[in-house]
N, C-alpha and C positions, 0 to 999 in steps of 0.2 A: 728505883728501888722500890720495896714492896712496904705498904702499910699496913699491918695490921690490930685493931683493936683500937678503934680512934674512929668512931663513931661518923664525925660527916663524912670520913674518908672510907669507906665500907660497906657492904652490904649485906655481909656477913658479921657472926652472932658468937663469939665466941667464949664456951663451955666448959669451966676445968668439971673434967667428973674422976672421979676413983675410983668405978670397978664396970663391968659391962652393962649389969643391972639400971644404971643408971643413962643410957643411950636412949631408950625407947622416949626419954622428957626431951629430948633433939628436935632439934626439925631438922627437915631435908640439908638446908643450906647454912647452917651452924658448921664448925669447927670446934672441932673438939681437943680441947689440951688437957692429957696426960702424963706422968713420971715416966719413966721408961721402965716398961715392962715388955716382954717378946713377946707373950703369948694373947695381951691386951692388943699390941700393937699388929700381931698377924690377924687377931680379929676384926679390927679399924679394912684393915688393908682388903682383905677376904673381900668384907662388904659394901667395899667402896664409899666408907666414909673417912671427909680428910680430915688428917688431925696432925696439930701440934704435939710433938714429945722434945720434955726435959730430959738434956742427959744431964751426966755428970765428968764424961769422960772422951778419950778419944775410941777406944773400944766400944762404946755404947753409939758416938755419934757413923763409924763403918755400921754396927747391924742396922740403928736406925733407918739408913739410907737404902741397906738391903734388902728392910720390910714395904720397902716404897711408904716412909714416911710425906707425907707433901712437907714439913716446915720441922725445921730442927732447934728446940730451942737451948744456947748454949749461954752459959758464964760468960762475962765482957773478960774475963782473964786470958779465958783459950780465946773468944772470938775469931783470931787474925787464924790464931796455927785452920783453927777448926774450919774457916773459910779455905783457908788456903787450900788444905788438903780436898775437902769439897771442889775446886776450881782442877784441882790438879787428877781429879779422877772423874769429874764430870758428872756431878752431882745431879741426879736428880731432885729431889729434896733440896728445901730452899735454906741457908742455915739465918737464924735471927736472934736477935738481943732484945732483950727488955730494955724497954728503957722509961724513966718516968716523967719527960720534955722535949720541945721541940728543940733546945739547948747542944741534945746528944747527937742531931744526927748527922751534925756534922761530923765526929768523931769516925761515926760511924762509917759513915761513905768516906771519909778517909782513907779508913783500914780497908775497904770493899764488898762491908755484909752487902749479903742478900737483899733481908729484911729489916725488920723493928714491929719489935709486939710494944703498945704505949702498956705502961701497967693501969 
């Protein structure tokens, strides 16, 4: 399982940004977190910038993988379905779920989620 956003386990910072102009404020080893936006994702992918994209539905899941998102952040309510699709189509992107604390790790492991992002 991948653990993101837990400072004692990671060397990369997760940086939430809203537009391309904010990239200048990031470091090379930062992971950028964005909301779903095809043009923004294409820019990040074309410039070899690691990123997490937050999606809302299966269509966005499929397009995010096609554009080579490193991580796709999904809601818990669709996490299992997204992970099954990712496994079936052998996604390069990793499916992650936002969690509050370690108590939710077992549930995510039970459904086979690739990784978690700690709040």
